[in-house]
C-alpha positions, 0 to 999 in steps of 0.5 A: 373594806372595813368601816374605819377604812372606808370612813377614812377614804370617804373623809378624804374625798373633796366634793363630788359623789363619795359613794361613786368615789368609793366604788372607784377605789373598790374597782382599783382594789379588784384590778390591782388584786387580780394583776398582782395576785395572779403574777406574784401569788400565783407564781410563788405556788407554781414554781416547783410544778413548772420546774418539774413539768418542763425539767428546768433549773430553779434559776430558769424557772424563777427567771419567769417572774423576773422577766415579768417585772422587767417588762413592767418597769420598762412599759410603765412610762409608756402606759402613763402616756397611753392613759393620757391618750385613751383614759384609764378605762380603756388602758385597763380593759386592754391590759386585762385582756392581754394578761388574761390571754397570757395565762390562757396560753400558759395552759398550753405552753409547750416548753419553758422558753414559751413560758418565759416569753408569756410571762415577759410579754402578755403578762408583763405588759398587762400587769403594767396596764391594769396593775398597781400603777393605773389602779393607784392613779384611779384611786388618787384621782378620786381622792386627790385632796388626801389620796393616802387612805385611798391608795392604802386600800387600793394596794392591799394585796388580798389575792396574794394571800388567797391564791397560793392556797387556792392554787395548791388545791387546784394544782394538787387535784387538777394540775397546773393547767387548771390553775392557769385557766382559773387565773385567766377566768379571773381576768374575764370576770374582772372586765365588767368591773373595769368597764365601770371605771371613770378616770376622775370626778367631773371638773377635776382637771389636771389630775394625773391620769385624766384623759384630757388633763394636764399636769401642773408646770412645777414638775421637775425635769428628769435631769434634775432628779437624776442629778440628785444624790437623794434620788440615787440613795432612794433608788438603791435602798428601796430598789434593793428592798423591792427586789428582796420582796420579789425574791421572797415570793419567788423562792419561799416555798422552794426554800422551805421545802429545802428546810424540810417543811411540808408543801401544805405548810409552805403554801400556808406560810406563803399565804400568811405573807400575802395576808401580811402585805394587806396589813403592811399596805395600810400600816405604812402610812401610820409609820411614815406619818409618825417617824418619817418615810426614811425611818419607815424604810429603815424599819422595813429593812431591819424587819426583812433581815430579822425575818430571814434570819429567823427562817434560816434558824428555825422550823417551828411553824409559829416562828416561821409564821411570824417571820413571814408575817414580817416579810409580807408586811415589809415588802408591801410597805416599800412602794407606798413609802417610796411614794411618800419619800419621793413627794417629800424630797422632790415635791407632790408635783414631781411625784409621777416623774420621780416614781417613773424614773424610780421604776426604770433605775431600779430594774437591774435590781428587781430583774437580776436578784431573783434569778441570781438567787436561784442560780446561786442556790443551784451552784452551791446546792443550798439557800444558805449563801442566798439568805446571808447575802439578803440579810447583809444587804438589808442591814446595809440598806437600814444604815443608808435610810437611817443616814438619810433620815439624819441628814433630813433632820439636819437640813430641817434644823438649819431651816428653822430660824433662831 
């Protein structure tokens, strides 16, 4: 955490121990990074070795991460209830143990069906219990007056940038088993950090995620959100962009290999994508504040389309690096932008419910798009149709968010008294 970011986070704390609050954000940052870095960064560099080890198709292999994401979305609403019953510390501890056990079992998995099962259950459930959702709750609980900077820091996916390069070396020199055991070891090392988690400052009653707190009475019922056209527009647009980000993590190395890019260069580009995600997580707050969340999401969609078009048309490493930089920054910016858009559309009190429903409603997109991309690639023996569909969809989502931004401006203009 650099000085400026730390100052911003500290400045948002209201009363209480600022030093302890910073440590809670740091714990959230580490938990989120181990969870997301292992699941996404680790998977991206292990796709081809998994396929070769078990003789599976590309579509079957990439189904592993899709199953993990599916279980993550299904379990997250239950995790919110669990946090309310036993608190963040024990929820995250149990999740870390479950996920770590999943990676240890992957090291001895005898077949691809077992690999798929392990990614779905222990890893998917664990990701929900100690990954981005509970980590974000922890950070926002300690900086409830202005959670934006704390959320930006907690959601920086630094390990997504580091693990592909580490994984490439481990897999090359020691094999896939050593890589999975290393991921399990990261989870074990995280346990003492999670043990120091405290749900919220003393006296901060009623905050989301507190063991004994209760939310305010202004939260909108689920049926109200589900009847809102704006909610479905947000789900369609941002859900597709999320799915494109997951597809990129799952297929980038294989896509680049098909384009004739060396394995070391491909892993380096995957690390650049992860590093850019750190930038995107922090930068999205500025874009949303300056232009509004719908415009920021439209810019993300445009950036993803341009990036994939560039990757399709060049094998120049500098241009590919710039493209993957945009891919990483854009993909990481979707979740914070959705949080800000949900708060603007439905109010801060309804944010948790809106995000929970968003995760469930968008599951078909995030679950099916990555493996379908692999299946389509296997059918036509090439990634060209896959990338063209991604580009076309991103352009459509850009237009949708621009229309949402325009409709929001018109509503605000009508609300201004003449």
